[in-house]
C-alpha positions in Angstrom: -16.1 -3.0 -6.9 -16.5 0.6 -6.0 -15.6 0.6 -2.4 -15.0 -1.5 0.7 -16.4 -0.3 4.0 -15.1 -0.9 7.5 -16.0 0.6 10.9 -13.9 3.7 10.5 -12.4 3.5 7.0 -13.4 3.0 3.5 -11.3 1.9 0.5 -12.2 3.2 -2.9 -10.7 3.2 -6.3 -8.8 6.3 -7.5 -10.9 9.0 -9.1 -10.1 12.1 -11.2 -10.7 14.3 -8.1 -7.8 12.6 -6.4 -5.1 13.8 -8.8 -4.0 16.9 -6.8 -4.0 15.0 -3.5 -2.0 12.1 -5.0 0.5 14.6 -6.5 1.0 16.2 -3.1 1.5 12.8 -1.3 3.7 11.2 -4.0 6.0 14.3 -4.1 6.4 14.7 -0.4 10.0 13.7 0.0 9.6 12.4 3.5 7.3 9.7 2.1 9.8 8.5 -0.5 11.5 6.2 1.9 8.4 4.1 2.1 8.1 3.7 -1.7 9.9 1.5 -4.1 9.9 4.4 -6.6 11.3 7.3 -4.5 11.3 10.2 -7.0 9.2 13.0 -8.4 5.9 12.0 -10.1 4.5 14.3 -12.7 0.7 15.1 -12.8 0.7 13.3 -16.2 2.1 10.1 -14.7 -0.5 10.3 -11.9 -3.3 11.1 -14.3 -2.4 7.9 -16.2 -2.5 6.0 -13.0 -6.0 7.4 -12.2 -7.2 6.6 -15.7 -6.1 3.0 -15.3 -7.6 2.6 -11.8 -10.8 1.0 -13.0 -9.0 -1.7 -15.0 -8.7 -5.2 -13.7 -5.5 -6.3 -11.8 -4.9 -8.9 -14.5 -4.5 -6.0 -17.0 -2.3 -3.7 -14.9 -0.7 -5.9 -12.3 -1.7 -3.4 -9.6 -4.6 -1.8 -7.8 -4.4 1.4 -5.7 -7.1 2.3 -3.2 -7.7 5.6 -1.5 -8.1 5.3 2.3 -10.9 7.5 3.5 -12.0 7.9 7.1 -15.7 8.1 8.0 -15.8 11.8 7.6 -14.9 11.4 3.9 -11.4 12.7 4.3 -8.7 11.0 2.2 -5.8 10.1 4.4 -3.7 7.7 2.4 -3.4 4.8 0.0 -3.4 1.1 0.0 -1.5 -0.4 -3.0 -1.4 -3.9 -4.3 1.3 -4.4 -6.9 3.4 -7.0 -8.7 0.4 -9.3 -9.0 1.3 -12.8 -10.1 -1.7 -15.0 -10.9 0.5 -18.1 -11.7 2.1 -18.0 -8.3 -0.9 -16.5 -6.6 0.8 -13.7 -4.8 0.8 -9.9 -4.7 2.8 -7.2 -2.9 1.1 -4.7 -0.6 2.0 -1.3 0.7 0.1 1.2 2.8 0.7 4.9 3.5 -1.2 7.1 5.8 0.1 10.2 4.1 -1.5 12.7 6.5 0.6 12.5 9.6 -2.2 13.6 12.0 -4.0 10.4 11.2 -1.1 8.0 11.9 -1.0 5.7 14.9 -4.8 5.7 15.2 -5.5 2.2 13.7 -6.6 3.5 10.3 -3.8 1.6 8.5 -4.6 -1.6 10.4 -8.3 -1.4 9.4 -7.5 -0.5 5.8 -5.1 -3.4 5.6 -7.7 -5.8 7.1 -10.3 -4.8 4.5 -7.8 -4.9 1.6 -6.3 -8.3 2.6 -9.7 -9.9 3.0 -10.7 -8.6 -0.4 -7.5 -9.6 -2.1 -7.4 -13.2 -0.8 -11.1 -13.7 -1.7 -11.2 -12.0 -5.1 -7.8 -12.9 -6.5 -7.5 -16.4 -5.2 -4.2 -15.6 -3.6 -1.9 -18.0 -1.8 0.1 -15.2 -0.2 0.7 -11.4 0.1 4.1 -10.0 0.7 5.4 -6.6 2.0 8.9 -5.0 2.1 9.4 -2.9 5.2 12.5 -0.9 6.1 14.1 -2.3 9.2 14.1 1.1 10.9 10.3 1.6 10.3 9.2 0.2 13.6 5.6 1.3 13.2 5.2 -0.6 9.9 6.9 -3.7 11.2 4.5 -3.8 14.1 1.6 -3.2 11.8 2.4 -6.1 9.5 3.2 -8.4 12.4 -0.1 -7.6 14.0 -1.8 -8.4 10.8 -0.2 -11.9 10.8 2.7 -11.3 8.4 5.8 -13.3 9.2 9.3 -12.0 8.5 10.8 -14.2 5.8 14.2 -12.6 5.5 16.2 -9.4 5.3 17.6 -7.7 2.3 20.9 -6.2 3.5 21.7 -2.5 2.5 18.7 -2.7 0.2 17.5 1.0 0.2 19.7 4.0 -0.2 18.2 6.8 2.0 20.2 10.0 1.3 23.5 8.1 1.2 22.8 5.7 4.0 21.9 2.1 3.1 19.2 0.6 5.2 18.1 -3.1 5.5 14.7 -4.0 4.3 12.6 -6.9 5.8 10.6 -9.2 3.6 7.3 -10.2 5.2 4.7 -12.7 4.0 1.2 -13.6 4.9 -0.2 -16.9 3.7 -3.9 -17.4 2.9 -4.4 -19.6 6.0 -1.9 -17.8 8.2 
């Protein structure tokens, strides 16, 4: 699969030309609160990720897509991770890294495309997401997509010395 096309967004695999953009996004400290790996990423680390991008999810346990809008501008990423073929589940995360493109429905459309692909291609039973309780935009996004809050992990994430709860959301194949 090279890309998935929606009305206003396209999902495509990482390419070598994405390295500088990924490095900028991954090392923007204000984005770290949305990541399970909130720290500096070297270009070598990211180059390895780009090199592994074409590999099957069964090999790597993850797939990262670049979200592009119809003008060809890369605005963020959609990540599937922690793939478990036995239990038929995968984690998902989305980041619209360029702030001028937030709150415009791009993440919703990217997630719709990605979820449809994931459920169909990987024979999933469920997809899960972990969302900080203070991230109201993401909570609304996942709920609008049909995710149901399954629980709360108390004081789960340390944001600059302040512990924040994280919600666990699930979307079942038929839900």
